[in-house]
C-alpha positions in Angstrom: 51.0 63.1 -93.5 54.3 61.2 -93.9 54.3 58.0 -91.9 57.4 56.4 -90.5 58.1 52.9 -91.8 57.4 50.3 -89.2 60.6 49.3 -87.5 59.4 46.9 -84.9 60.4 43.3 -85.6 57.6 41.2 -84.2 59.8 38.1 -84.3 62.0 39.2 -81.4 58.9 39.1 -79.1 58.0 35.5 -80.0 58.4 32.8 -77.3 59.2 35.4 -74.6 57.7 36.0 -71.1 56.8 39.7 -71.6 56.1 42.4 -69.0 54.7 45.7 -70.2 55.9 48.0 -67.5 54.5 51.4 -66.7 56.2 54.1 -64.6 55.5 54.8 -60.9 52.3 56.9 -60.4 51.1 55.5 -63.7 49.2 58.1 -65.9 47.0 57.5 -68.9 49.8 57.9 -71.4 51.9 55.2 -69.8 49.1 52.8 -69.2 47.4 53.3 -72.6 50.7 52.8 -74.3 51.1 49.5 -72.5 47.5 48.6 -73.4 48.1 49.4 -77.1 51.2 47.2 -77.2 49.4 44.4 -75.4 46.7 44.5 -78.0 49.4 44.6 -80.8 51.1 41.5 -79.4 47.8 39.8 -78.9 46.9 40.3 -82.5 50.2 38.6 -83.3 49.3 35.7 -80.9 51.8 36.8 -78.3 50.8 36.9 -74.6 51.9 39.7 -72.2 51.0 41.3 -69.0 50.8 45.0 -67.9 52.6 45.9 -64.7 53.0 49.0 -62.5 55.6 49.5 -59.7 53.2 50.4 -56.9 50.9 53.3 -57.5 48.5 54.1 -60.3 46.8 57.6 -60.4 43.1 58.1 -60.0 42.3 58.8 -63.6 44.1 55.7 -64.8 42.6 53.5 -62.0 39.1 54.6 -63.0 39.8 54.0 -66.7 41.2 50.6 -66.1 38.3 49.6 -63.9 35.6 50.7 -66.4 37.5 49.0 -69.3 37.9 45.9 -67.2 41.7 45.9 -67.9 43.9 43.8 -65.7 47.4 44.7 -64.5 49.8 43.5 -61.8 51.0 45.8 -59.0 54.7 45.2 -58.0 55.3 42.4 -60.5 58.0 39.8 -59.8 60.5 40.8 -62.4 62.2 37.4 -62.3 59.2 35.8 -63.9 60.0 37.7 -67.2 62.8 37.6 -69.7 61.7 40.7 -71.7 60.5 43.9 -70.1 59.2 46.8 -72.2 59.1 50.2 -70.6 56.4 52.7 -71.5 56.7 56.4 -71.1 59.9 56.4 -69.1 63.5 55.4 -69.3 64.7 56.3 -65.8 65.5 54.2 -62.8 63.9 56.7 -60.5 60.5 56.0 -62.0 60.7 52.3 -61.1 59.7 53.0 -57.5 60.1 49.9 -55.3 61.2 47.8 -58.3 64.3 49.9 -58.8 66.9 47.8 -56.8 65.8 44.4 -58.1 65.6 45.8 -61.7 69.2 47.0 -61.5 70.4 43.6 -60.2 68.7 41.6 -62.9 69.9 44.1 -65.6 73.5 43.8 -64.2 73.6 40.0 -64.5 71.8 40.1 -67.8 68.7 38.2 -66.6 66.4 40.4 -68.5 66.3 42.2 -71.8 64.8 45.7 -71.8 63.3 47.9 -74.6 62.0 51.4 -74.0 59.2 53.2 -75.8 59.4 56.8 -74.7 59.1 60.4 -75.8 61.3 61.9 -73.1 64.8 63.2 -73.5 67.4 60.3 -73.4 70.1 60.8 -70.9 73.4 59.1 -70.0 71.8 57.2 -67.2 68.9 56.0 -69.3 67.9 52.3 -68.6 67.7 51.0 -72.2 67.7 51.7 -75.9 64.6 51.2 -77.9 62.1 53.6 -79.6 62.8 57.0 -78.1 61.7 60.2 -79.8 61.6 63.5 -77.7 59.9 65.2 -80.6 56.8 63.3 -79.9 54.4 64.8 -77.3 53.2 61.4 -75.9 54.2 57.8 -76.0 50.9 56.9 -77.5 51.7 59.2 -80.4 55.1 57.5 -80.7 53.3 54.1 -80.9 50.9 55.4 -83.5 53.9 56.4 -85.7 55.5 53.0 -85.2 52.6 50.6 -85.5 49.6 52.7 -86.4 48.9 50.5 -89.5 48.1 47.7 -87.1 45.7 49.7 -84.9 42.1 48.6 -84.3 39.3 50.7 -82.8 40.4 50.0 -79.3 44.0 51.0 -79.9 43.0 54.3 -81.6 40.8 55.0 -78.6 43.7 54.4 -76.2 46.0 56.6 -78.3 43.6 59.5 -78.1 43.5 59.3 -74.3 47.3 59.3 -74.0 47.7 62.2 -76.5 45.2 64.4 -74.6 46.5 63.6 -71.2 50.2 64.0 -71.9 49.7 67.4 -73.6 47.8 68.8 -70.6 44.6 68.6 -72.7 46.3 70.3 -75.6 48.3 73.0 -73.8 51.1 71.9 -76.1 50.8 70.6 -79.7 52.2 70.5 -83.2 50.9 70.1 -86.7 52.0 66.4 -86.9 50.6 65.8 -83.4 47.1 67.1 -84.3 47.1 65.2 -87.6 47.8 62.0 -85.7 45.2 62.8 -83.1 42.6 63.5 -85.8 43.2 60.1 -87.4 43.0 58.3 -84.1 39.8 60.1 -83.1 38.2 59.4 -86.5 39.0 55.7 -86.2 38.3 55.2 -82.5 34.5 55.0 -82.8 34.3 57.5 -79.9 33.0 61.1 -79.7 35.6 63.7 -78.6 33.5 64.6 -75.6 33.6 61.0 -74.4 37.4 60.9 -74.6 37.8 64.3 -73.1 35.7 63.5 -70.1 37.9 60.5 -69.2 41.0 62.7 -69.2 39.3 65.5 -67.2 41.3 66.0 -64.0 39.4 66.5 -60.8 41.8 68.0 -58.3 42.0 66.5 -54.8 41.5 68.8 -51.8 45.3 68.8 -51.0 46.0 69.7 -54.6 43.6 72.7 -54.5 45.2 74.0 -51.3 48.7 73.5 -52.7 47.7 75.5 -55.8 46.3 78.4 -53.8 49.5 78.5 -51.7 51.6 78.5 -54.8 49.6 81.4 -56.3 50.1 83.4 -53.1 53.9 82.8 -53.4 54.1 83.3 -57.1 56.7 85.7 -58.5 56.0 87.2 -62.0 59.1 88.2 -63.9 58.9 89.9 -67.3 61.9 89.8 -69.5 61.5 91.5 -72.8 58.1 90.3 -74.0 58.4 87.0 -72.0 56.4 86.2 -68.8 58.2 83.9 -66.4 56.2 82.8 -63.4 57.9 81.0 -60.5 56.7 79.7 -57.2 57.6 77.5 -54.2 55.6 74.6 -52.9 56.5 71.1 -51.6 53.8 69.1 -53.4 52.2 68.9 -56.9 55.0 70.9 -58.6 54.3 69.5 -62.0 50.6 70.0 -61.9 50.9 73.6 -60.7 53.6 74.4 -63.2 51.2 73.3 -66.0 48.3 75.3 -64.5 50.4 78.5 -64.4 50.6 78.3 -68.2 46.9 78.9 -68.2 47.5 82.0 -66.2 49.6 83.5 -69.0 53.1 82.3 -68.3 55.4 81.6 -71.3 57.6 79.6 -68.9 56.6 78.4 -65.4 58.9 77.0 -62.7 57.7 75.5 -59.4 60.2 74.3 -56.9 59.9 72.7 -53.4 61.7 70.7 -50.7 60.1 67.2 -50.4 60.7 64.3 -48.1 64.2 63.2 -47.2 65.7 66.6 -48.1 65.0 66.1 -51.9 64.3 69.3 -53.8 62.0 69.0 -56.9 61.9 71.6 -59.6 59.3 71.3 -62.3 59.1 73.5 -65.4 56.7 74.0 -68.3 57.0 76.0 -71.5 54.1 77.3 -73.6 54.1 75.8 -77.1 54.0 79.0 -79.2 56.9 80.5 -77.2 58.9 77.3 -77.3 58.6 76.8 -81.1 59.0 80.5 -82.0 62.2 80.7 -80.1 63.5 77.2 -80.5 63.5 76.8 -76.7 63.9 73.4 -75.1 63.5 73.0 -71.3 65.8 69.9 -71.2 68.6 71.4 -73.3 68.4 75.0 -72.3 67.6 74.7 -68.6 67.7 71.2 -67.0 71.1 70.1 -68.4 72.5 73.4 -67.0 71.0 72.7 -63.6 72.3 69.1 -63.6 75.8 70.4 -64.4 75.8 72.9 -61.5 73.8 70.9 -58.9 74.1 67.3 -59.9 70.8 65.5 -59.3 68.6 63.9 -61.9 66.7 65.3 -64.8 63.9 64.1 -67.1 61.3 65.3 -69.5 61.1 66.9 -72.9 61.1 70.3 -74.6 57.9 71.6 -73.0 57.8 69.8 -69.7 60.8 68.8 -67.6 62.0 68.2 -64.0 65.1 68.4 -61.9 65.4 66.4 -58.7 68.2 66.3 -56.2 69.8 67.7 -53.0 70.0 71.5 -53.2 68.8 74.6 -51.4 65.4 75.4 -53.1 66.1 79.1 -53.1 69.5 78.6 -54.7 68.3 76.3 -57.5 65.3 78.5 -58.2 67.5 81.6 -58.4 69.8 79.7 -60.8 66.9 78.6 -63.0 65.6 82.2 -63.2 69.1 83.4 -64.2 69.4 80.7 -66.9 66.0 81.7 -68.4 66.9 85.4 -68.3 70.1 84.8 -70.1 68.3 82.8 -72.8 65.6 85.4 -73.3 68.0 88.3 -73.5 70.3 86.5 -75.9 67.8 84.6 -78.2 64.2 85.5 -77.8 62.5 87.1 -80.9 60.5 90.2 -80.0 56.9 90.4 -81.1 57.6 93.6 -82.9 
């Protein structure tokens, strides 16, 4: 496998007060990416701390507790002069830290570098190491600094790769080659790692999923199965689950608090690669142009969020997908 030449200049991290910042509702990919980089800096005799805006999900909480890994909730940004972002590059994912972060950035009190695998937009916070072709930020870090990995870092990378692909619902040749190397060098069995990433749905999530199934609409265009549904919670989780039910593309939309509509979409890997389909380029950018709002994600998992009638934006999303399929999709025969 061809490995990218290491581009990180460790010198620029020397003598800095460094915050390794995860996104709001921190998942394993974001947290493990920060943990990998903390270990990398530590091996170069550079101190850093991991921070989360306010909320860390249950999987990550359990993992951090068992590994005895410390992190700061709602860190004071003014205590740092270098902030590294892991698995995001969007102000919306800063939670309660957003306003203060913007102020410090405006007066140039902080320097920011992003490590991310999501599509870079005009409103992105910072430049850095961003590659939307990667399926997780831990995979991105393996590409960048994999030669410096120890057992612990290989282990963390495996967790992020499994978690951010929905436990291998999406994948690529390069991705699985990277995962294989990380697993081999982690000192862990695959079953151990898989168990940590196993998602146990909460009662509310189960109810939301059942309601979404009741409201599901199955649309067949040529040989493509599009499944849509409407629910006010867990749109992303449900959209992922619908791929397991045979969808090539799934779209779940719902009106959340304060009149904000959230639309989450997922695309199955084989369909996506065969037809050169990209949820960000082929769907979300179109929605942003017509409805405003904010978008984020990558080719196989993406989200639109803004103020719009949920029926109207879902109808538009269906129309965009239909046009793409009719114009570009390759038939099985």
